[in-house]
FIROLUM-722149 format. One line per 3 residues: their letters; for each residue x, y, z of N, C-alpha, C, CB. Coordinates in steps of 0.05 Angstrom, whole numbers, plus 32768, in hexadecimal, padded with zeros to 4 digits. Glycine has a CB too. Example, Ala and Ser with C-alpha at 12.3 -4.5 7.8 and 13.67 -1.06 7.14 Angstrom:
BEGIN
as = 8108 7F8E 809C 80F6 7FA6 809C 8108 7FBE 809C 80E2 7FA7 80B5 | 8101 7FD3 808E 8111 7FEB 808F 8102 8001 809D 811A 7FF4 8072
//
This chain:
BEGIN
mpr = 83E1 80E5 7F94 83C9 80E2 7F8B 83BC 80C5 7F88 83CA 80EE 7F76 | 83D0 80AF 7F7E 83C7 8098 7F7B 83BE 808E 7F97 83DA 8087 7F6F | 83C9 8095 7FAF 83C3 8089 7FC9 83A7 8093 7FCF 83D9 8091 7FE1
llp = 839D 80AB 7FC4 8383 80B4 7FC8 836C 80A6 7FBE 8381 80CC 7FBF | 8373 8099 7FA9 835E 8090 7F95 8350 807A 7FA5 836A 8085 7F78 | 835C 8067 7FB4 8349 8052 7FC2 8338 8061 7FD8 835A 8038 7FD1
lll = 8342 8074 7FE4 8333 8081 7FF7 831A 8091 7FEC 8344 8092 8005 | 8320 809D 7FD2 830B 80A9 7FC2 82F3 8097 7FB9 8318 80B5 7FAA | 82FC 8083 7FB1 82EA 806C 7FA7 82DB 805E 7FC1 82FE 8056 7F96
lll = 82E8 8062 7FD6 82D7 8057 7FED 82C2 8068 7FF4 82E6 8052 8006 | 82CB 8083 7FF6 82B9 8099 7FFD 82A1 8098 7FE9 82C8 80B5 7FFC | 82A6 8097 7FD0 8291 8095 7FBA 827E 807E 7FC1 82A0 8090 7F9C
tig = 8288 8068 7FC5 827B 804F 7FCD 8266 8053 7FE3 8290 803C 7FD6 | 8273 805B 7FF9 8260 8061 8010 824C 8076 800B 826F 806A 8028 | 8252 808D 7FFC 8242 80A1 7FF6 822C 8096 7FE7 8250 80B6 7FEA
ssl = 822F 8085 7FD2 8219 8078 7FC2 8209 806A 7FD6 8223 8063 7FAA | 8215 8059 7FE7 8202 8047 7FF8 81F2 8057 8008 8211 8035 800B | 81FD 806E 8015 81EB 807D 8025 81D7 808A 8016 81F9 808F 8035
ana = 81DA 8091 7FFD 81C8 809F 7FEB 81B0 808E 7FE9 81D3 80A5 7FD1 | 81B3 8070 7FE6 81A1 805D 7FE0 8193 8053 7FFB 81AF 8045 7FD1 | 819E 805E 8011 8194 8052 802A 817A 8059 8030 81A3 805A 8041
dta = 8167 804D 803A 814D 8054 8044 8142 8047 805E 813B 804E 8030 | 8130 8051 8067 8127 804A 8081 8107 8040 807C 812C 8064 8097 | 8103 8025 8088 80E7 801D 8083 80DA 8015 809D 80E6 8006 806F
tia = 80C2 8017 80A1 80B1 800D 80B8 80A2 7FF2 80AF 809B 8023 80C0 | 80A9 7FDE 80BD 809E 7FC5 80B8 8089 7FBE 80D0 80B7 7FAE 80B5 | 8071 7FB9 80C6 805D 7FB5 80DB 805C 7F95 80DA 803E 7FC5 80D4
taa = 805F 7F88 80EF 805D 7F6A 80F0 8048 7F60 8104 8079 7F5E 80F7 | 8042 7F46 80FD 802E 7F3A 8112 803E 7F32 8129 801D 7F1F 8108 | 8034 7F32 8140 803F 7F30 8158 8052 7F15 815C 802A 7F31 816C
nfk = 8048 7EFF 814F 8058 7EE5 8151 8070 7EE6 8141 8049 7ECB 8149 | 8071 7EF8 812E 808A 7EF8 811C 809F 7F0A 8126 8084 7EFF 8100 | 8096 7F1C 8138 80AC 7F32 813D 80C6 7F29 8145 80A4 7F45 8151
ptl = 80C9 7F13 8159 80E5 7F0A 8163 80F2 7F00 8146 80E3 7EF0 817C | 80E6 7EF3 8135 80F5 7EEC 811C 80F9 7F04 8109 80E5 7ED6 810B | 80E8 7F14 8108 80EF 7F2C 80FB 8107 7F3D 8104 80DA 7F3C 80FB
qrl = 8109 7F3D 811E 811F 7F4B 812B 8139 7F3E 8120 811C 7F49 814B | 813D 7F25 811E 8154 7F17 8115 8155 7F1D 80F5 8152 7EF5 811D | 8143 7F1F 80E6 8143 7F22 80C8 8150 7F3C 80C4 8125 7F21 80BB
aav = 8141 7F51 80D7 8149 7F6B 80D2 8167 7F72 80D7 8139 7F7A 80E0 | 8171 7F67 80EF 818C 7F67 80F2 819F 7F5D 80DB 8191 7F58 8109 | 8198 7F48 80D1 81AB 7F3D 80BA 81A6 7F4F 80A5 81A5 7F1F 80B0
feq = 818F 7F59 809D 8189 7F6C 8086 819A 7F87 808A 8169 7F74 8084 | 8196 7F90 80A4 81A5 7FA9 80A6 81C4 7FA8 80A3 819F 7FB5 80BE | 81CC 7F92 80AB 81EB 7F89 80A8 81F1 7F87 808A 81F1 7F6B 80B7
qtp = 81E0 7F80 8079 81E7 7F7F 805C 81E1 7F92 8049 81DE 7F6A 8052 | 81D1 7FA4 8051 81C7 7FBD 8044 81C8 7FD7 8055 81AC 7FB8 803A | 81C9 7FF0 8046 81CB 8007 8054 81B0 800F 8060 81D5 801B 8043
hql = 8199 7FFF 805E 8182 8008 8069 817C 8002 8084 8170 8001 805D | 8169 8010 8092 8162 800E 80AF 8144 8006 80AF 8167 802B 80C0 | 813D 7FF4 80C2 8123 7FEB 80C4 8115 7FF2 80E0 8122 7FCD 80BF
tlv = 8100 7FFC 80E2 80F1 8000 80FB 80DB 7FED 80FA 80E5 801D 80FE | 80D8 7FDE 8112 80C2 7FC9 8115 80AC 7FCF 8127 80CD 7FB0 811E | 8095 7FC6 811F 807E 7FCD 812E 806D 7FB4 812E 806F 7FE5 8123
gas = 806A 7FA9 8147 805D 7F8F 8147 8040 7F90 8157 8071 7F79 8155 | 802D 7F82 814E 8012 7F82 815C 8003 7F6C 814E 8001 7F9F 815B | 7FEC 7F67 8153 7FD7 7F56 8146 7FD3 7F5A 812C 7FBE 7F59 8152
tgt = 7FD1 7F47 8117 7FC9 7F51 8100 7FB1 7F62 80FB 7FC7 7F3E 80F3 | 7F9E 7F5B 810A 7F83 7F6B 8107 7F87 7F87 8111 7F6B 7F5E 8118 | 7F96 7F8B 8125 7F9F 7FA6 812F 7FB0 7FB6 811A 7FAF 7FA3 8149
lfn = 7FC3 7FA6 8111 7FD4 7FB8 80FA 7FBF 7FBB 80DF 7FF5 7FA6 80EE | 7FB2 7FAA 80DA 7F9E 7FAD 80C5 7F8D 7FCA 80C8 7F8B 7F94 80C7 | 7F85 7FCD 80E0 7F74 7FE6 80E7 7F87 7FFC 80E5 7F67 7FE4 8105
qir = 7F9A 7FFB 80F1 7FAF 8011 80F2 7FB5 801D 80D4 7FCB 8005 80FF | 7FB8 8008 80C2 7FBF 800F 80A8 7FAA 801D 809A 7FC6 7FF8 809A | 7F8F 8012 809E 7F79 801F 8094 7F74 8039 809E 7F63 8010 8099
qga = 7F80 8041 80B3 7F7B 8058 80C4 7F93 806B 80BC 7F7B 8050 80E5 | 7FA5 8062 80A9 7FBA 8076 80A2 7FD6 8070 80AD 7FB2 8091 80AB | 7FDB 805D 80BE 7FF3 8056 80C7 8008 8059 80B5 7FF2 803F 80D1
pfd = 801F 8061 80B9 8037 8066 80A2 8048 804F 80A2 804A 8081 80A7 | 803E 8038 809F 804D 801E 809D 8058 8017 807E 8038 8007 80A8 | 806E 8012 8078 8075 8009 805F 8071 7FF0 8054 808B 800D 805C
lll = 8073 7FDB 8067 806E 7FC0 8061 805F 7FB0 8078 8088 7FB3 805C | 804F 7FA0 8072 803F 7F8E 8083 8047 7F72 8080 8022 7F91 807E | 804E 7F66 8098 8053 7F4A 8098 803B 7F3F 80AE 8074 7F43 80A1
aad = 8028 7F35 809F 8010 7F2F 80AD 8012 7F10 80B8 7FF6 7F33 8098 | 8001 7F09 80C9 7FFD 7EEA 80D2 7FE9 7EDE 80C2 7FF4 7EE6 80F2 | 7FE1 7EE7 80AB 7FCB 7EDB 809E 7FCD 7EE4 8080 7FAF 7EE3 80AD
ser = 7FBC 7EDA 8071 7FBB 7EE6 8050 7FA3 7EF6 804F 7FB7 7ECC 8036 | 7F90 7EF2 8061 7F77 7F03 805D 7F7C 7F23 805C 7F62 7EFD 8075 | 7F8A 7F2D 8073 7F8A 7F4A 8073 7F9A 7F56 805D 7F94 7F55 808D
par = 7FB3 7F49 8058 7FC0 7F52 8041 7FB1 7F53 8028 7FD5 7F44 803D | 7FA4 7F40 8023 7F8E 7F40 800A 7F7C 7F57 800B 7F7A 7F25 800A | 7F71 7F5C 8022 7F5E 7F70 8025 7F66 7F8A 8021 7F52 7F6E 803C
leq = 7F82 7F90 8030 7F8F 7FA7 802B 7F97 7FB0 800A 7FA7 7FA3 803C | 7F9C 7F9A 7FFC 7FA2 7F9C 7FE1 7F86 7FA4 7FD4 7FAF 7F83 7FD6 | 7F73 7F98 7FDC 7F58 7F9A 7FCC 7F50 7FB9 7FD2 7F3E 7F83 7FD8
lgf = 7F52 7FC1 7FEC 7F49 7FDE 7FF6 7F5D 7FF5 7FEB 7F49 7FDF 8018 | 7F72 7FED 7FE0 7F84 8002 7FD5 7F99 800A 7FEA 7F73 801C 7FCB | 7F9D 7FFD 7FFE 7FB2 8008 8014 7FCD 7FF9 800F 7FA6 8002 8036
aia = 7FCE 7FE5 7FFA 7FE7 7FD9 7FF6 7FEA 7FD7 7FD8 7FE9 7FBD 8004 | 8004 7FD0 7FCD 800A 7FCD 7FB5 8002 7FB5 7FA9 8021 7FD1 7FB2 | 7FF0 7FB6 7F93 7FE7 7F9E 7F87 7FFE 7F8A 7F7E 7FD6 7FA5 7F6F
gsr = 7FFC 7F71 7F80 800E 7F5F 7F76 8027 7F5C 7F89 8016 7F68 7F5A | 8027 7F6A 7FA1 8042 7F67 7FB1 803D 7F53 7FC5 804B 7F83 7FC1 | 8028 7F46 7FC8 8022 7F34 7FDD 802F 7F19 7FD9 8005 7F30 7FE0
fty = 803B 7F0D 7FEF 8047 7EF2 7FEB 8048 7EE5 8007 8066 7EF3 7FDD | 8048 7ECA 800A 804A 7EBE 8022 8067 7EBA 802C 803E 7EA5 8020 | 806F 7EC5 8042 8089 7EC6 804B 808E 7EAF 8060 808D 7EE0 8057
aeg = 807A 7EA5 806C 807D 7E8E 8081 8061 7E80 8084 8087 7E99 809F | 8061 7E69 8090 8048 7E5A 8097 804B 7E55 80B4 8046 7E3E 8087 | 8038 7E62 80C4 8039 7E5C 80E4 8031 7E41 80ED 8027 7E6E 80F5
rla = 8035 7E39 8102 802D 7E20 810F 8024 7E26 812B 8044 7E0C 8110 | 8012 7E16 8135 8007 7E1A 8152 800E 7E09 8165 7FEC 7E1A 8153 | 8016 7E10 817C 801E 7DFD 8192 8010 7E02 81AB 803A 7DFF 8197
lig = 800E 7DED 81BD 8003 7DF2 81D8 8019 7DED 81EC 7FEC 7DDF 81DD | 8019 7E04 81FE 802B 7E07 8213 801E 7E07 822C 803A 7E1E 8210 | 802A 7E01 8246 801C 7E00 825F 802F 7E0C 8274 8014 7DE4 8266
ypa = 801F 7E15 828A 802C 7E1B 82A2 8025 7E08 82B9 8026 7E37 82A8 | 8039 7E00 82CB 8057 7E03 82C5 805F 7DF5 82AD 8068 7DF8 82DC | 807C 7DFD 82A9 8086 7DF7 828F 808A 7DD9 828C 80A1 7E07 8289
grd = 808C 7DC8 829C 8093 7DAE 829B 807A 7D9A 8296 80A1 7DA8 82B2 | 8064 7DA4 8295 804C 7D95 8297 8046 7D81 8278 8033 7DAD 829D | 803A 7D6D 827A 8036 7D5E 8266 8023 7D6E 8252 802D 7D44 826F
lnp = 8022 7D6D 8238 8011 7D7D 8226 800A 7D6A 8210 801F 7D97 821A | 7FF4 7D68 820B 7FE6 7D55 81F7 7FC8 7D5B 81F4 7FE9 7D38 8201 | 7FB9 7D52 81E2 7F9B 7D55 81E2 7F8C 7D49 81FD 7F90 7D45 81C7
asl = 7F96 7D37 8209 7F8B 7D2B 8220 7F8E 7D3F 8239 7F98 7D11 8224 | 7FA5 7D4B 823A 7FAC 7D60 8252 7F9C 7D79 824B 7FCE 7D67 8254 | 7F99 7D81 8230 7F8A 7D98 822B 7F6D 7D91 8233 7F8C 7DA0 820E
rae = 7F62 7D7C 8229 7F45 7D76 8231 7F40 7D73 824E 7F3B 7D5D 8224 | 7F53 7D65 8261 7F51 7D61 827B 7F50 7D7F 828A 7F69 7D50 8284 | 7F61 7D93 827E 7F65 7DAC 8289 7F4D 7DBD 8288 7F79 7DB7 827C
ltt = 7F41 7DB9 8271 7F26 7DC4 826B 7F0E 7DB9 8278 7F21 7DC0 8250 | 7F12 7DA3 827E 7EFB 7D93 8288 7EFB 7D96 82A8 7EFD 7D74 827E | 7F10 7D8F 82B6 7F12 7D8F 82D2 7F24 7DA2 82DE 7F1A 7D76 82DA
grg = 7F36 7DAE 82CE 7F48 7DC1 82DA 7F3E 7DDE 82E1 7F5E 7DC4 82C8 | 7F4D 7DEE 82ED 7F41 7E08 82F6 7F52 7E1E 82E8 7F43 7E0B 8318 | 7F65 7E18 82D9 7F75 7E2B 82C6 7F66 7E38 82B0 7F8C 7E1D 82B9
kla = 7F75 7E48 82A3 7F6B 7E58 828B 7F7C 7E51 8272 7F6D 7E78 8291 | 7F71 7E53 825C 7F7B 7E4B 8241 7F80 7E66 8233 7F67 7E38 8230 | 7F96 7E6D 822D 7F9B 7E88 8222 7FA1 7E81 8202 7FB4 7E99 8232
ian = 7F92 7E95 81F4 7F92 7E94 81D6 7F93 7EAE 81CD 7F7A 7E85 81C9 | 7F9A 7EB5 81B7 7F9A 7ED1 81AB 7F7A 7ED5 81A2 7FB2 7ED4 8190 | 7F74 7EEE 81A1 7F5B 7EF2 8199 7F54 7EE7 817B 7F56 7F0E 819B
pnt = 7F3F 7ED6 8177 7F38 7ECC 8161 7F31 7EE2 814B 7F24 7EBB 8167 | 7F26 7EF6 8155 7F18 7F0A 8145 7F30 7F19 8134 7F05 7F1F 8159 | 7F48 7F1E 8140 7F59 7F2F 8135 7F75 7F24 8132 7F59 7F46 8144
apy = 7F7C 7F0C 8141 7F94 7EFE 813C 7F96 7EE1 812C 7F9F 7EFB 8156 | 7FA3 7EDE 8118 7F9F 7EC5 8107 7FA3 7EAE 811A 7FB5 7EC3 80EE | 7FB4 7EAF 812D 7FBB 7E99 813D 7FA9 7E93 8153 7FD3 7E9B 8148
gla = 7F99 7EA7 8159 7F7E 7EA7 8169 7F6A 7E96 8159 7F70 7EC6 816E | 7F67 7E9D 8141 7F56 7E8C 812E 7F5A 7E72 812B 7F56 7E93 8116 | 7F76 7E6B 8127 7F7F 7E4F 8127 7F7E 7E42 813E 7F98 7E4D 811E
arq = 7F7E 7E4F 8156 7F78 7E43 8172 7F5D 7E39 8173 7F7C 7E56 818A | 7F4B 7E4A 816B 7F2E 7E47 816C 7F29 7E2D 815A 7F1C 7E62 8160 | 7F33 7E2B 8145 7F2E 7E16 812E 7F3B 7DFD 8137 7F3B 7E20 810F
ale = 7F52 7DFE 8146 7F5E 7DE5 8152 7F4B 7DDA 8169 7F7C 7DEB 815E | 7F42 7DEC 8179 7F2D 7DE5 8191 7F16 7DD9 8186 7F24 7DFD 81A2 | 7F0C 7DE4 8171 7EF4 7DD9 8163 7EF9 7DBE 8156 7EE9 7DED 814E
ala = 7F11 7DB9 814C 7F19 7D9F 8140 7F19 7D8A 8154 7F34 7D9F 8133 | 7F23 7D92 816D 7F25 7D7D 8183 7F0F 7D7C 8194 7F3B 7D82 8194 | 7EF8 7D8C 818A 7EDD 7D8B 819A 7EE2 7D94 81B6 7ECF 7D6F 819B
lwp = 7EF0 7DA9 81B8 7EF5 7DB5 81D1 7EEC 7DD3 81D6 7F11 7DB2 81D4 | 7EE4 7DDE 81BF 7EDB 7DFB 81BE 7EC5 7DFF 81D2 7ED0 7E04 81A0 | 7EB0 7DED 81D2 7E9A 7DF6 81E8 7EA7 7DF4 8204 7E7E 7DE0 81E7
laq = 7EB8 7DDE 8209 7EC4 7DDD 8224 7ED5 7DF6 822C 7ED6 7DC4 8224 | 7EE3 7E01 8218 7EF2 7E18 821D 7EE3 7E32 8226 7F00 7E1D 8206 | 7ECE 7E33 821F 7EBD 7E4C 8225 7EBB 7E50 8244 7E9F 7E49 8218
grl = 7EC1 7E6A 8249 7EC4 7E70 8268 7EDE 7E69 8272 7EB0 7E61 8279 | 7EF2 7E5C 8265 7F09 7E5A 826B 7F21 7E65 825B 7F0B 7E43 826E | 7F19 7E72 8249 7F2A 7E80 8236 7F34 7E9A 8241 7F1C 7E84 821C
vra = 7F4F 7EA1 823F 7F59 7EBD 8240 7F62 7EC5 8224 7F70 7EC0 8254 | 7F51 7EDB 821C 7F59 7EE3 81FD 7F69 7EF8 81FE 7F42 7EEC 81E9 | 7F84 7EF4 81F5 7F99 7F0A 81F2 7F93 7F1C 81DC 7FB5 7EFE 81EE
nni = 7FA2 7F33 81DB 7FA2 7F45 81C3 7FB1 7F38 81AC 7FAF 7F60 81CA | 7FC4 7F28 81AE 7FD5 7F1B 819C 7FE1 7F02 81A6 7FEA 7F2D 8196 | 7FF2 7EF6 8197 7FFB 7EDE 819D 8016 7EDF 81AF 7FFE 7ED0 8184
aqa = 8023 7EF6 81AE 8036 7EFB 81C3 802B 7F01 81DF 8046 7F10 81BA | 8014 7F09 81E0 8009 7F0F 81FE 7FFD 7EF3 8203 7FF0 7F2A 8201 | 7FF3 7EE2 81F3 7FEB 7EC9 81FE 7FFF 7EB9 8208 7FDE 7EBB 81EC
fqy = 8016 7EBA 81FD 802F 7EAD 8209 8034 7EB7 8222 8048 7EB1 81F8 | 8035 7ED2 8226 803C 7EDE 8240 8028 7ED5 8256 803D 7EFE 823E | 800F 7ED1 8250 7FFD 7ECB 8264 8004 7EAF 8270 7FDF 7ECD 8258
vds = 800C 7E9B 825C 8015 7E83 8267 8032 7E83 8277 8016 7E71 8250 | 8044 7E93 826C 805D 7E95 8275 805D 7E9F 8291 806D 7EA6 8264 | 804A 7EB0 8294 8047 7EBE 82AF 8039 7EAF 82C5 8037 7ED7 82AA
gna = 802C 7E9A 82BB 801C 7E88 82CC 7FFD 7E92 82CD 8029 7E87 82E8 | 7FF5 7EA7 82C0 7FDB 7EB5 82C1 7FC8 7EA1 82B3 7FDB 7ED2 82B3 | 7FD1 7E8F 82A2 7FC3 7E78 8292 7FD1 7E5F 8297 7FC2 7E7D 8272
slg = 7FC3 7E4B 8297 7FD2 7E2F 829C 7FD6 7E21 8281 7FC1 7E1A 82AF | 7FC6 7E2C 826A 7FD1 7E1F 824F 7FCB 7E38 823B 7FC0 7E01 8245 | 7FDC 7E33 8226 7FD9 7E45 8212 7FDE 7E3E 81F5 7FE9 7E57 8218
lva = 7FCF 7E46 81E2 7FD3 7E3F 81C9 7FE0 7E55 81B8 7FBC 7E37 81BF | 7FF9 7E50 81B0 800B 7E65 81A8 801A 7E5C 818E 801E 7E6D 81BE | 8028 7E6E 8182 8039 7E69 816F 8051 7E55 8173 8041 7E81 8168
yaq = 8052 7E45 8161 8066 7E31 8167 8085 7E3F 8165 8062 7E19 8151 | 8088 7E55 8157 809F 7E65 8159 80A4 7E71 8176 809C 7E7A 8144 | 8092 7E73 8186 8098 7E7D 81A3 80A5 7E6B 81B3 8080 7E83 81B2
vih = 80A1 7E52 81AF 80AC 7E38 81BE 80BF 7E27 81B0 8095 7E26 81C5 | 80C5 7E2A 8197 80D9 7E17 818D 80F4 7E18 8194 80DA 7E18 8175 | 80FC 7E31 81A0 8117 7E2F 81AD 8118 7E32 81CB 8128 7E43 81A2
spr = 80FE 7E2F 81D8 80F9 7E32 81F4 80FD 7E14 81FF 80DA 7E40 81F9 | 8106 7E16 8219 8107 7DFD 822B 80EA 7DF3 8233 8118 7E03 8247 | 80D8 7E07 8231 80BB 7E01 8238 80B0 7DE9 8228 80AA 7E1A 8233
ahw = 80A1 7DD8 8233 8097 7DBF 8225 807F 7DCC 8215 808E 7DA6 823B | 807A 7DBE 81FF 8064 7DC5 81EA 8059 7DAE 81DC 806E 7DD7 81D5 | 8043 7DB1 81CF 8036 7D9C 81BF 8030 7DAC 81A4 801A 7D8E 81CE
llp = 803E 7DA2 8191 8039 7DAF 8177 8022 7DA3 8169 8050 7DAD 8165 | 800B 7DB1 8165 7FF3 7DAC 815B 7FF5 7D9F 813D 7FE4 7DC5 815C | 7FE5 7D8A 8138 7FE7 7D84 811B 7FD8 7D9B 8109 7FD9 7D66 8116
arq = 7FE6 7D9E 80F3 7FDE 7DB2 80E1 7FC3 7DB2 80D5 7FF0 7DB2 80CC | 7FB7 7D98 80D5 7F9F 7D92 80CA 7F89 7D9D 80DE 7F9E 7D75 80C5 | 7F8F 7DA2 80F5 7F79 7DAC 810A 7F71 7DCA 8104 7F84 7DAB 812A
yqp = 7F82 7DDB 80F5 7F79 7DF6 80F2 7F83 7DFC 80D4 7F84 7E0A 8109 | 7F75 7E0E 80C8 7F7E 7E1A 80AF 7F99 7E23 80AD 7F6E 7E30 80A8 | 7FA8 7E21 8097 7FC0 7E2B 8095 7FC6 7E48 809C 7FC8 7E27 807D
irq = 7FDA 7E4C 80AC 7FE0 7E68 80B4 7FF3 7E73 80A1 7FEA 7E6A 80CF | 7FEA 7E7D 8086 7FFC 7E86 8073 8000 7EA4 807B 7FF1 7E82 8054 | 8019 7EA9 8083 8021 7EC4 808A 802A 7ED2 8073 8035 7EC5 809F
qai = 801E 7EE8 806B 8023 7EF7 8050 802F 7F13 8057 8006 7EFB 803D | 8041 7F1A 8044 804B 7F39 8047 8043 7F45 8031 8069 7F3E 8049 | 803E 7F5F 8034 8033 7F72 801E 803F 7F8D 801D 8015 7F76 8022
llq = 8045 7F98 800B 8056 7FB4 8009 803B 7FC7 800A 806C 7FBA 7FE8 | 803C 7FD9 801D 8027 7FEC 8021 802A 8006 8011 8025 7FF3 803D | 8017 8015 800E 801A 802E 7FFA 802F 8043 8006 7FFA 803F 7FF6
fgh = 8032 8044 801F 8047 8056 8029 8063 8049 8024 8041 805C 8049 | 8066 8033 801E 807E 8024 8016 8084 8020 7FF7 807C 8009 8023 | 8076 802C 7FE6 8079 8022 7FCA 808F 802D 7FC0 8063 8027 7FB9
rnq = 809C 8043 7FCA 80B6 804D 7FC0 80CB 804D 7FD6 80B2 8069 7FB5 | 80C6 803B 7FE9 80DA 803B 7FFE 80EF 8024 7FF7 80CB 8035 801B | 8107 8028 7FF2 8119 8016 7FE9 811D 8000 7FFE 8132 8024 7FE3
aai = 8120 8009 8016 8124 7FF5 802D 810E 7FE0 802B 8123 8003 804B | 80F4 7FEA 802D 80DF 7FD7 802F 80DD 7FC3 8016 80C4 7FE6 8032 | 80E4 7FD0 7FFD 80E9 7FBC 7FE6 80FD 7FA7 7FE9 80F1 7FCB 7FCE
dfm = 8113 7FB3 7FF1 812C 7F9E 7FF7 8125 7F8C 800A 8147 7FAC 8002 | 8118 7F94 801E 8112 7F81 8036 8100 7F6C 802B 8105 7F8F 8050 | 80EC 7F75 8017 80D9 7F5D 800F 80E8 7F4A 7FFD 80BD 7F67 8000
hfl = 80F9 7F51 7FF0 810D 7F40 7FDE 811F 7F2F 7FF1 8121 7F55 7FCC | 8129 7F39 8005 813B 7F2D 8019 812B 7F18 8026 8145 7F42 802E | 810F 7F1A 802C 8100 7F06 8039 80FC 7EEC 802A 80E8 7F11 8041
tsp = 8103 7EEF 800F 80FD 7ED6 7FFD 811A 7EC8 7FF9 80EF 7EDF 7FDC | 812E 7ED5 8003 8148 7EC9 8000 8152 7EB4 8010 815A 7EDC 8002 | 8160 7E9F 8008 8164 7E88 8019 8171 7E8B 8036 8174 7E75 800A
pak = 8181 7EA0 8039 818A 7EA9 8054 8171 7EAD 8068 819A 7EC3 8051 | 8160 7EC3 805D 8143 7EC8 8069 8134 7EAE 8071 8132 7ED7 8054 | 8131 7E9C 805C 8120 7E86 8063 812E 7E74 8077 8119 7E75 8048
dii = 8147 7E72 8077 8153 7E64 808D 814E 7E6D 80A7 816E 7E64 808B | 814C 7E87 80AC 8148 7E96 80C4 812D 7E8D 80CE 814B 7EB5 80C0 | 8118 7E91 80B9 80FC 7E8C 80BE 80F9 7E70 80C6 80EA 7E92 80A7
rhh = 8103 7E5C 80B9 8101 7E3F 80BF 810C 7E3D 80DB 8110 7E2C 80AB | 8124 7E48 80E3 8131 7E40 80FC 811F 7E4E 8113 8151 7E4A 80FC | 810C 7E5F 810D 80F9 7E69 8124 80DD 7E5C 8122 80F5 7E8A 8123
gya = 80DE 7E44 8114 80C4 7E34 8118 80AF 7E38 8102 80B7 7E3D 8133 | 80B5 7E44 80ED 80A2 7E49 80D9 80A7 7E34 80BF 80A4 7E69 80D0 | 8095 7E2F 80B2 8098 7E20 8098 8099 7E37 8081 807E 7E0B 8094
vad = 80AC 7E31 806F 80B0 7E43 805A 80B2 7E34 803D 80CB 7E54 8061 | 80A3 7E3E 8029 80A3 7E2D 8011 80BD 7E31 8001 808B 7E35 7FFF | 80C8 7E1B 7FF6 80E1 7E1D 7FE9 80DE 7E2B 7FCC 80ED 7E00 7FE7
//
């Protein structure tokens, strides 16, 4: 009998963990999905929970949530849409917080070209290529791209040369495939890439405060709640910083 006690205790521990296990569906802005995949892997190693990840532009996810999409947690690329979901009753009041701050970068095709304000102006003035940005109406990084072009007095020049992508991931793909000669994308997409890039000064666009909020579907979902807490932990913040975002201490 004494030999059986450790085994019984182990089985009771496993049973307790499985009883508390839950599965959550996390809706994430397209720019953050690669980072979220790494965060989810670490979270699932440390807990009995499982996460399902859905990525799209923040505007698309906002509309899907309003139409009843069964998401438990939203990781948006802005603060506006989470605040509106809270006001409209689609999210839990008081659960909203900033998990990362995004940054904007210019990339080009081919990969080795010089990138700076002068080369951007020259391309828009005399070049024949296209400039890829996310849709400013639905994607926060697209809005930031428009604000940056306006700050550089290049927005009028860009008209007729823009390729508007559904989200920031697609904007990067347009440049990476050569379908656009330049692109304004998330710094997180290029920080660990050999592709040359120019990190735009933060003063040229409004801060991209990416906020998370617990949705009504997830108000009793322990996996979603635990993952929200995990996002504020030092290990999670280290991962987020490593992927090119700013995180408040």
